[in-house]
C-alpha positions in Angstrom: -26.6 -12.3 26.0 -23.9 -12.4 28.8 -21.7 -9.4 29.0 -18.7 -11.2 27.7 -20.4 -12.1 24.5 -21.1 -8.5 23.8 -17.4 -7.6 23.5 -16.1 -11.0 22.1 -14.1 -10.2 18.8 -14.5 -6.4 19.2 -10.8 -5.7 18.5 -10.0 -8.9 16.3 -10.8 -12.4 15.7 -7.1 -13.6 16.2 -8.2 -15.8 19.2 -11.5 -16.9 17.8 -12.2 -20.6 18.8 -9.3 -20.6 21.2 -9.9 -21.6 24.9 -7.6 -20.1 27.5 -7.5 -21.1 31.1 -6.5 -18.0 33.2 -4.9 -19.1 36.5 -4.7 -16.3 39.1 -2.4 -16.5 42.1 -1.9 -14.5 45.3 -0.2 -11.3 44.0 -1.8 -7.9 44.2 -1.5 -7.9 40.4 -4.6 -10.3 40.5 -6.7 -7.0 40.5 -5.5 -6.6 36.8 -7.0 -9.9 35.6 -10.5 -8.6 35.1 -9.2 -6.3 32.4 -6.8 -8.9 31.1 -9.7 -11.3 30.6 -11.7 -8.8 28.9 -8.9 -8.0 26.5 -8.4 -11.6 25.5 -12.2 -11.9 25.0 -12.1 -8.8 22.7 -9.7 -10.8 20.4 -12.2 -13.6 20.4 -11.0 -15.9 23.1 -13.0 -18.1 25.5 -11.6 -17.5 28.9 -12.1 -19.7 32.0 -10.7 -18.4 35.2 -9.1 -20.4 38.0 -8.4 -18.7 41.4 -6.0 -20.0 44.1 -7.1 -19.6 47.7 -4.7 -16.7 48.2 -5.9 -15.1 45.1 -9.5 -15.0 46.6 -8.1 -12.9 49.5 -7.4 -10.2 46.9 -10.0 -10.7 44.1 -13.6 -11.9 44.6 -14.5 -14.8 42.2 -17.7 -12.8 41.1 -15.5 -10.2 39.4 -13.9 -12.9 37.1 -17.2 -14.6 36.5 -18.6 -11.3 35.1 -15.5 -10.8 33.1 -15.4 -14.3 31.5 -19.1 -15.3 31.5 -18.2 -18.5 33.1 -18.2 -19.9 36.7 -14.9 -19.4 38.3 -13.0 -22.4 39.7 -12.0 -21.8 43.2 -11.7 -25.5 44.7 -11.5 -28.8 43.2 -14.7 -30.9 43.1 -16.3 -33.9 41.4 -16.8 -32.0 38.1 -13.2 -32.6 37.3 -13.1 -29.4 35.3 -9.3 -29.4 35.3 -9.3 -32.7 33.3 -12.0 -31.2 30.9 -9.7 -28.4 30.3 -6.2 -29.7 30.7 -6.3 -33.4 30.6 -5.8 -35.6 27.6 -7.8 -34.1 24.7 -8.4 -31.2 27.0 -10.3 -28.1 25.6 -7.6 -25.6 26.7 -5.4 -24.2 23.9 -3.3 -22.4 26.6 -2.8 -22.2 30.4 -2.0 -18.5 31.2 -1.0 -17.9 34.8 -1.0 -14.2 35.5 0.0 -13.1 37.9 2.4 -16.1 38.7 3.9 -15.8 42.2 7.5 -17.1 42.8 5.8 -19.7 45.2 3.7 -20.9 42.3 6.4 -21.0 39.8 8.5 -23.1 42.2 5.7 -25.6 42.9 5.0 -26.2 39.2 8.8 -26.7 38.6 9.1 -29.2 41.3 5.9 -31.1 40.6 3.8 -29.9 43.6 0.2 -29.9 43.2 -1.7 -28.4 46.2 -3.7 -25.5 44.7 -6.3 -25.2 42.1 -3.9 -23.3 39.7 -1.0 -25.9 40.2 -3.4 -28.7 39.4 -4.3 -27.1 36.1 -0.6 -26.6 35.3 0.3 -30.0 36.4 -2.2 -31.7 34.0 -1.3 -29.2 31.2 2.4 -30.2 31.5 1.3 -33.9 31.3 -1.0 -33.4 28.3 1.2 -31.0 26.3 -1.0 -28.0 26.6 1.3 -24.9 26.5 1.7 -22.9 29.6 2.6 -19.1 29.7 3.6 -17.5 33.0 3.5 -13.8 33.8 5.6 -13.5 37.0 4.9 -11.0 39.8 6.9 -10.9 43.1 9.2 -8.9 45.0 12.7 -8.4 43.3 14.5 -10.5 46.0 12.0 -13.3 45.4 12.7 -13.5 41.7 16.4 -13.3 42.2 16.3 -16.0 44.8 18.8 -18.6 43.4 16.3 -21.3 44.0 13.5 -19.4 42.1 15.9 -18.7 39.3 16.7 -22.4 39.0 13.0 -23.1 39.0 12.4 -20.7 36.1 15.4 -22.2 34.2 13.9 -25.6 34.8 10.4 -24.7 33.6 11.9 -23.1 30.4 13.6 -26.4 29.8 10.3 -28.2 30.1 8.9 -25.8 27.4 7.0 -23.4 29.7 7.2 -19.7 28.3 7.5 -16.6 30.4 6.5 -13.1 30.0 9.3 -10.8 31.2 8.1 -8.7 34.2 8.5 -5.0 34.7 11.4 -4.3 37.0 10.1 -1.3 39.0 10.3 -0.2 42.7 12.1 -3.2 44.0 9.5 -5.5 42.4 9.2 -7.8 39.4 5.8 -6.4 38.5 3.5 -8.3 36.2 4.0 -7.1 32.5 1.6 -4.5 31.2 -1.7 -6.1 30.0 -0.9 -5.3 26.3 2.3 -7.1 26.6 0.5 -10.1 28.1 -2.0 -10.1 25.4 0.6 -9.8 22.7 2.5 -12.8 24.1 -0.8 -14.7 24.1 -1.5 -13.8 20.5 2.2 -14.8 19.5 1.9 -18.2 21.4 -1.4 -19.0 19.8 -0.9 -17.4 16.4 0.1 -19.1 13.0 3.8 -18.8 13.8 4.4 -18.4 10.1 7.4 -15.9 10.8 9.0 -18.0 13.5 12.8 -18.0 13.2 12.7 -15.0 10.9 14.6 -12.0 11.5 12.3 -9.1 10.7 13.5 -5.4 10.5 10.9 -2.8 10.6 11.9 0.9 10.0 9.2 3.5 11.2 8.7 7.1 11.9 10.3 10.1 10.3 13.8 11.3 9.8 14.7 14.8 11.3 17.3 16.9 9.5 18.7 19.9 11.5 18.7 23.4 9.9 20.7 24.7 13.0 21.0 23.7 16.7 17.3 24.6 17.2 15.2 24.1 14.0 14.7 21.0 11.9 13.0 19.8 8.7 11.0 16.7 8.9 8.3 14.6 7.3 4.8 14.1 8.4 4.5 10.7 10.0 3.1 9.3 13.2 5.0 6.1 12.8 1.6 4.2 13.4 1.8 2.0 10.3 5.3 0.9 11.1 4.4 0.1 14.6 1.4 -1.9 13.6 3.7 -3.8 11.2 6.1 -4.6 14.0 3.4 -5.7 16.3 1.8 -8.0 13.7 5.3 -9.5 12.9 5.8 -10.2 16.6 2.3 -11.9 16.9 3.3 -14.1 13.8 6.4 -15.4 15.7 9.1 -13.2 14.2 12.3 -12.0 16.0 11.5 -8.3 15.4 13.9 -5.3 15.4 12.4 -1.9 15.2 14.2 1.2 14.1 12.3 4.3 15.1 12.6 7.8 14.1 10.4 10.8 15.1 7.0 9.4 15.9 3.7 10.1 17.7 2.3 6.6 18.1 2.8 4.6 21.4 5.7 2.2 21.2 5.0 -1.4 22.4 7.1 -2.2 25.4 7.7 -5.8 24.3 9.4 -4.9 21.1 13.1 -3.9 21.3 13.9 -0.8 19.2 16.8 1.5 18.2 16.2 5.2 17.5 17.5 7.4 14.7 17.3 11.1 13.9 18.8 12.0 10.6 19.0 10.0 7.3 22.6 9.8 7.7 22.0 8.1 11.1 19.7 5.7 9.4 22.2 5.0 6.6 24.7 4.0 9.1 22.4 1.6 10.9 21.5 0.2 7.5 25.1 -0.6 6.7 25.0 -3.1 9.5 21.6 -4.4 9.1 21.0 -8.2 9.3 17.5 -9.3 8.2 15.6 -12.0 6.6 12.8 -9.5 5.8 12.9 -5.7 5.9 9.9 -3.5 5.8 10.5 0.2 5.4 7.4 2.4 6.1 9.6 5.2 7.5 9.1 8.8 6.1 12.8 9.4 5.1 13.9 12.7 3.9 15.0 12.9 0.2 16.8 16.2 0.9 18.7 17.7 3.9 20.2 21.1 4.5 23.7 21.9 5.6 23.5 22.3 9.4 24.5 25.8 10.6 26.1 26.3 14.0 24.1 27.9 16.7 20.8 29.4 15.8 20.1 31.2 12.5 18.9 34.8 13.3 15.1 35.1 12.8 15.1 38.9 12.4 17.7 39.4 9.6 15.2 38.9 6.6 14.5 35.9 4.5 16.6 32.6 4.9 17.6 30.5 1.9 18.2 26.9 2.4 20.2 24.7 0.0 19.0 21.2 0.2 21.1 18.3 -0.9 20.1 14.7 -1.7 20.2 12.3 1.2 21.5 8.6 1.0 19.2 6.1 -0.5 18.3 3.8 2.3 16.6 1.2 0.3 19.6 0.5 -1.9 21.7 -0.2 1.1 19.1 -2.5 2.6 18.7 -4.4 -0.5 22.3 -5.6 0.0 21.7 -6.4 3.8 18.4 -8.3 3.4 18.3 -11.9 2.6 14.7 -12.2 1.7 11.8 -9.9 0.9 12.4 -6.1 1.0 9.2 -3.9 1.1 9.3 -0.2 0.4 6.7 2.4 0.8 5.8 5.2 -1.8 3.8 8.0 -0.4 2.4 10.8 -2.6 0.0 13.7 -2.2 -2.8 14.4 -4.8 -1.8 11.8 -7.2 -4.5 9.9 -9.1 -4.4 6.1 -8.9 -2.6 5.7 -12.2 0.0 8.2 -11.3 0.5 6.6 -7.8 0.9 3.3 -9.4 3.5 4.5 -11.9 5.6 6.2 -9.2 5.4 3.1 -7.0 6.4 0.7 -9.8 9.3 3.1 -10.5 10.5 2.8 -6.9 10.1 -0.9 -7.0 12.4 -1.2 -10.0 14.9 1.4 -8.9 15.5 -0.1 -5.4 15.0 -3.9 -6.5 12.2 -4.3 -4.1 10.1 -7.3 -3.8 7.0 -5.3 -2.9 5.9 -1.7 -2.7 3.1 -0.2 -0.7 1.7 2.9 -2.2 -0.7 5.4 -0.7 -2.0 9.0 -1.1 -1.3 10.9 2.2 -4.8 12.6 1.8 -6.4 9.3 2.5 -4.6 8.6 5.7 -6.8 9.7 8.6 -6.0 8.8 12.2 -6.0 5.0 12.6 -7.2 4.4 9.1 -5.3 4.2 5.7 -5.7 3.4 2.1 -2.9 1.4 0.4 -2.2 -0.5 -2.8 0.4 -3.4 -2.6 2.3 -4.1 -5.8 4.8 -6.7 -6.8 7.4 -7.4 -9.5 5.0 -9.2 -11.6 2.6 -6.3 -11.8 0.0 -7.7 -9.5 -1.8 -5.5 -7.1 -4.2 -5.6 -4.1 -5.9 -2.6 -2.5 -7.0 -2.1 1.0 -8.9 0.7 2.8 -9.4 0.6 6.5 -7.6 0.4 10.0 -3.9 0.4 10.0 -3.7 -2.8 12.1 -5.6 -4.7 9.3 -3.4 -3.0 6.6 -0.4 -4.4 8.4 -1.9 -7.9 8.3 -2.5 -7.5 4.6 1.0 -6.5 4.0 2.3 -9.5 5.9 0.0 -11.8 4.1 1.6 -10.4 0.8 5.1 -11.1 2.2 4.3 -14.6 3.1 2.1 -15.7 0.5 2.4 -13.2 -2.4 -0.4 -11.4 -4.1 -3.3 -13.0 -5.8 -3.5 -13.3 -9.4 
């Protein structure tokens, strides 16, 4: 077994059966493409690498042959591999050029075909195979009016771009996770395309004084997985994020909130086709004291007042499906279901996701999804897969 086959599908099967041509051009970011190819393979893809002559001055073809398990194209020959992949009825599902230099971008935009990578791109444009470019260049190159015009021209042709990271006077190639996410989105089902999806994640923080706070236990991980999955399904995702521990995807725009009151203000102006609310929102909050409450004057009594009901506000601002979450501790399945259905009815939800926090451990969770008709579905496993189950319920309903 070749090394690539040992890792194929290790993370997911979202790219299973998909063939990706990875075009590598002469940027120092070419050194990242071994990792990039391996990440695509971990999602099931079959990756074929094509190196330009300048790329070979940075990265030896043997590295990508090891990474992909296929011979690397470094020159055009009688095998006509570029037609096999990108000609009429070609095998490729996507041509990903990462990194894409400003030189290569401009050549493709103007029909020049004088490198291995531009040959694959020219044929892909002619056969309708999608092209995704991840630019990497000096800032002055990417802001050159001619290059700006060439980028605009390619977008008009249907070519997609992955926004670079603007750092140190450079337009650096996007993080590998961002590139992979864009590939998953481009080759995904697209069943949320055109939908405005709001995901509210993390926990609210209610101040006791200027130093201390009351909060709920939440890493925000489930909400972030829901946002990532929605992005991969083609949605226009807006993420609202409270206190959290999980890493935030760089490719998903987000707003932050602290208190339940802050969140209520945001909710009053929400515009969503679908809203999913796994956030741990405080049900009660203290009246905030000025300064710092003395810690050596004996016991402190806090009076907690009810906070605004966010789901009720969102029900008015959400055109389509509204999904709430009900977390309990130590409840048996019947009790958990009863409380979840109570929330579903109270807030006029379309779906409610219930779980016992005792069964949430690290990246794994155990959930029950319920709908208005009393149907339910359970899942126990990784939060990433739980997110996919929830989106399946949103899009297709629950079985039964």
